[in-house]
C-alpha positions in Angstrom: 144.0 98.9 86.0 142.8 95.3 86.3 139.1 94.3 86.7 138.6 91.1 89.7 135.5 89.1 89.8 134.6 86.5 92.1 131.7 83.8 92.0 131.0 81.6 94.7 128.6 78.8 93.9 125.2 78.0 96.1 127.1 74.8 96.6 129.5 75.9 98.7 126.9 76.8 101.5 125.0 79.6 102.8 125.0 83.4 101.8 127.3 84.1 104.9 129.3 81.3 104.1 130.1 82.4 100.8 130.3 86.1 101.3 133.2 85.2 103.8 135.1 83.6 101.0 134.3 86.3 98.6 135.6 88.6 101.2 138.8 86.7 101.9 139.4 86.1 98.1 139.1 90.1 97.7 141.5 90.5 100.4 144.1 88.4 98.8 144.1 90.1 95.6 144.1 93.8 97.7 147.3 92.8 99.6 149.0 91.5 96.7 147.4 94.1 93.8 151.4 95.7 93.3 152.3 92.1 92.1 150.1 92.0 89.3 150.8 93.1 85.8 147.8 96.1 84.8 145.1 95.5 82.5 143.9 92.2 83.3 140.5 90.9 83.9 140.5 88.4 86.5 137.9 85.7 87.3 138.4 83.8 90.5 135.9 80.8 91.0 136.0 79.6 94.4 136.0 75.8 95.2 135.0 73.9 98.6 138.3 74.2 99.8 138.3 77.5 99.8 135.9 78.1 102.8 138.0 76.3 105.2 141.5 77.2 104.2 143.8 78.9 106.4 144.4 82.8 104.8 148.0 81.8 104.0 147.3 78.8 102.2 144.3 80.8 100.0 146.9 83.3 99.6 149.4 81.1 98.5 147.3 79.2 96.2 146.1 82.7 94.7 149.4 83.9 94.0 150.7 80.5 92.4 147.6 80.1 90.2 148.4 83.7 89.2 152.3 83.2 88.4 151.1 80.2 86.3 148.6 82.4 84.1 151.6 84.6 83.6 149.8 88.0 85.0 152.4 88.7 87.9 155.2 91.5 87.2 158.2 90.6 86.1 159.6 92.0 89.4 157.2 90.1 91.8 158.4 86.8 90.3 161.8 87.2 91.3 
């Protein structure tokens, strides 16, 4: 299985804003978990744009980065 760690800096805002960003990033992974190749340790560092980004844009960026990193399954990339 994969392990996912999400880190959000205090620079992004107060605790409730950081927690919301963390929850949204965790949900992106949960909804697309079957697309990821198993056996990876994934670390996500949230940036300031992740706080205000629409969920669809957040999901697209997350999956684009995963594809560039080569951690998506071959079936998911097709």
